[in-house]
N, C-alpha and C positions, 0 to 999 in steps of 0.2 A: 392755339396750339395746333401742331400737324401732327398726324401718327408717324408720320416719315422719320421725324425727329429720336421717335422712342429705339429705331432699328438701328442700333448700334454694330460695330465692327467688333468689337471685344465685351466678353460676358461682364468684365469689372464693369466697363461702360452702362452697360445693358441694363445692371442691376442697381446702379445710381438712379435709375426711372422706374424703378420694379415698385407695384402698385402692392404694402406691405397690406394683406388681411388679419396675420394675430400674429405674435409673437414668435413663430414657428412657420409659419407661412406666408408666400410671397408669390405676387406674378412676374414674372420676369418676359421681358418684350423681346420677342424674337428678331435676329438681325443676322448681318451676315458671321457673326460670332460661332450659329449655328452649325454652318460648313464642315468645322472643324471637330464636331462634339459625334462621331460616328453611330456609337452607344446611344445618342439620343435617338436619335433618327430612325436607329432600327427599331426600339422601343416603340417608338409611334407607329411605325409600319403595323406593327404585330398586331398593338391595340387596334387599329383598324379593322386587320384581317380578323380581329376575334369576335367585330362588332357589329361588323358588314350587313349585316341583314337591319340594324336600326338606322340606314341610313340611305339616303332616294337614292345614290351614285354605287354601284356597283361592280369593284373591279378586285384582280389578284394584289391585295397590296405590297408593295415592296419598298426596304430602302431607298431603292434611287426613283421611285415613282413619288413618293416621300420629299426627299429632295429636292426635285422638280417642283412639287407641287407648293414647298417654299420657299423657294427661288423664285419662280414665275407668280404667284399667289399671294402668299402670305410677308414678302419682304419685296418683292415687284409690280405691287397694284398699291398705290398710294390711297386707295379708299378704304382699305384693309388692314387689321392688326390682328396678332398672336401672341397668346402670354400662355409660358409654359408653368405650371403650378409644382412650387418647390415645396415641401414640406420637410424639415429641417434635411437642408440641401440635397434633397435626393426629387429628382423632378416625379409627378406623382399622373400627372393628368396637364391639360391644357382646356383653352376656352380662348375665343377670339369675337370681335366684330367684324361685319364686313358690309359692303354697300354702303359704307358712311355716307351722310351727306351731312346737309348743316343744321337739319332737323331730326335726322333719325338714323338709326343704323341695323343692323340683324345680327342677333350673338345668332355665332355658330362656333364649329366645332369643341361642344363641349363634352370632355371625355376626364372620366375617370379612369384611369387603367392598373392603377395598383391601390392596393390597401393601404388604409393613412390611420392615424391618430388621432387627428382631429375632428371631432364630433361635425355632423353637417356642414362638411367641410366645401362643400361644392355649393351649397347655398350661401356660404360666406364668402365662395369667391365671385360668382355670378352678384351679390349684391357688391362689393366693391367696386367690381367691372361696374356696374350699372350705375354708383354714384362718381365713379372717374368718366364717365360716358358723360353724366349730367353736368359737373362742374368742370370738367376739363375742355370737353367738347363742345361743350353747351346744347346737349341734343334734347330733345323733348319727349322722346319714347323710345322703345325700345322693338322690336320683332323677331321668330321664329320661327323656323318652320320644324313639326314632328311627326314623324309616323305616330298614326292612332294607336299599333299593336305597343307603342314604346311607355306603356302606364305607367312606369319609374322614373322617365324620365317626362311626363306631365303633371304627376304631381309633383315634381319638384320645383318645376316651373311654377306651378299655383302657388306653390310657397314662396316664393319669390315674388309674387306681384302679377305673375303675366295673366291672361284670362283669354280664353278662346273665341276666336272670329272668324274663321272661315273655316269650312269641310270640305276637302276637295276629294275626288277620284282621282287614280294615278292610272297612267298606261306608260307600258316599257319603249324605249328608243335607244336604239345603237347606235352609241358615236364609237368609231376606233371600237379599243377594248374595253370601252365602258358602258355599261346598262344603266340610261338615265330614266329613274320614272319622275313624269311631268305631269299636271294637271291637269285636267281635259273631263270634258263633258261626261258623266254616267255612263253614257250611252257607248263609248270609245273606254271605259274601265280593261284594264288587262289584269288587276289582281283584287284583291277583295278588301287592301287596306289601303288605306285613305291618308289623305297627306291634312294637318292641325296648321293652323297660321295662329299664332298667341301673341298678343301685346301686351307691353307695358310701359305707361303714361308716365309721366315724374308731375 
């Protein structure tokens, strides 16, 4: 299976490729259909702005920037896929895979932005995406990057079977309007916050 096959032009078509998590929760792959969903895009931008401290890339999140990201990254790149999480037909978050190869990928864009009814919803969604990645993409492992100050996320990932593999210092670099924190030697660190790389093997 190629991930681009899931990036459909209509929501109805995308729903046909949705990953069912439970009776009320599904993961719908993002495709060109999202261009007509301005409210969803604005909601995603708002979630990112509210949680900016938990990301390595820091910028002023707007609907226009979110649309640009969806167009050029989530939809435009053949080695990544983003799923929107719907609970009872209401978008409550998202998660995806990037840097997909024949054997591994990176779990990214993990976000629960709204209150939900489903207990352990994000754990269930990560488990469903992981099983799909193993069974349909033939992957042997997933990795992820998380800041060491985001203990809530770390706890979630550990419950999902991820283990800590690397702990790195970070330094800030400015690229346009984006402040990007990248891994570096301890002596070059510009913040006390560190990056953790975690791995889940199937």
